[in-house]
N, C-alpha and C positions, 0 to 999 in steps of 0.2 A: 215737467210742468204741464204737459198735455197727456193725461193718463192713457188715452187710446193709442197714442204714439209710443209711449214708454212700454206699454204692454206688448205691442206687436213688432217693435223694431229694435235692432241692436244699437248700442251707444254710438258705434262708428257710423251707422247709417244716418243718425241725427247729426253727427259731427260733419259728415260730408256736406249736408245742406247748409250747415253753419259756415263752413269754409267758403262755399260759393258765395254766400251772403257777405262775408267779410271781404272777399276779393272785389265784389261789386262796390261795397262801401268805400273801399280804398281807390276806386276808379280804375281798376285793373281788369277791364272787360275782356281784353285779348287773353289774359291769363285765366280768367274765369272760364272762358270758352274752352281753352286747352285742358284745364283741369276737369271740366264737365265731360269732355270727350273721353278722357282717361276713365273717369267714373263710369261712363256708359259702357266702356269695354270690359270693366271688371265687375260690373253689376251693382255698383253703389247708386243711390238715388241722385238724380240730377234736377228734379223738380218736386214741388210740394205734393202733387198728386201721388207720387210714389211713397209718400209718408202718410197717406190718408188725410191730407190737408189740402186746403185751397187758399189762394191769396185773399179771399174774402172772409176767412175764418178769423175775424178781427179779435174776438174775445180770447180765443186760444193763443193767437200770436202775441197779443198784448201781454198776456200772462208770462209767456216765455221771454219776451223782450224786457219785461220788468225785472226778471231775474238776471238776464244778461247785462242790463245796465248797471247792476250792483257789483259786477265782477271788476276787481281792481285793475286788471290788465288793460281794460279799455282806455285807461288814462295814458297808455303808451301810444295811442293813435295821435298823429300830429294835428288832429282837428277834433272838435267836439262831436261826440256821438250822442244822438238823441233817439227817443222812441220813433219819431217821424223818419229820421234818416235810416234807422234799422228796418222799418216797415218798407220804405221805398227800395232799399237794397234787396230785401227778401223778395219783393215782388219782381224786381228786375232779374234777380238770379233765377226765379221761377220761370220767367219768360225765356231767358237764355237756355236754361235746362230743357225746356220743352222744344226749343229749336234744335238743340243737339240731339234729342231723342228722335225728332222728326228726320234728321239727317242720318244718324247712326243706328237708330232702332233701339229697342228695349229688350232684346233677346237675352243678354247677359243678366240683366236685372230680373227678368221673369224666371230665368233658369234657377236663380237662387231663392226665389219666393215660392217655389213649388214644394 
């Protein structure tokens, strides 16, 4: 849904950020941090900047979330998932990911991007 991301990043890299967002959405911040720490050690993205995005890229993120909201498995969540809740979760996941990178570094991520 975001051409510059699709062109330069692997599907799994995008999924990594999506998983962090889902964990935040579900209120599992401890698990989010633990998964982000694992991602940092293996070189997967932990924040939007590593996917050439920023939390303020409202148009791009809105396009992606519009598609995400149409996916039927979101009905499996025990609460309503809205565009606003997805945006808030993505922004919180971004902050947590940046904190993890500050603590753990980005050496593994950078090694894979060379």
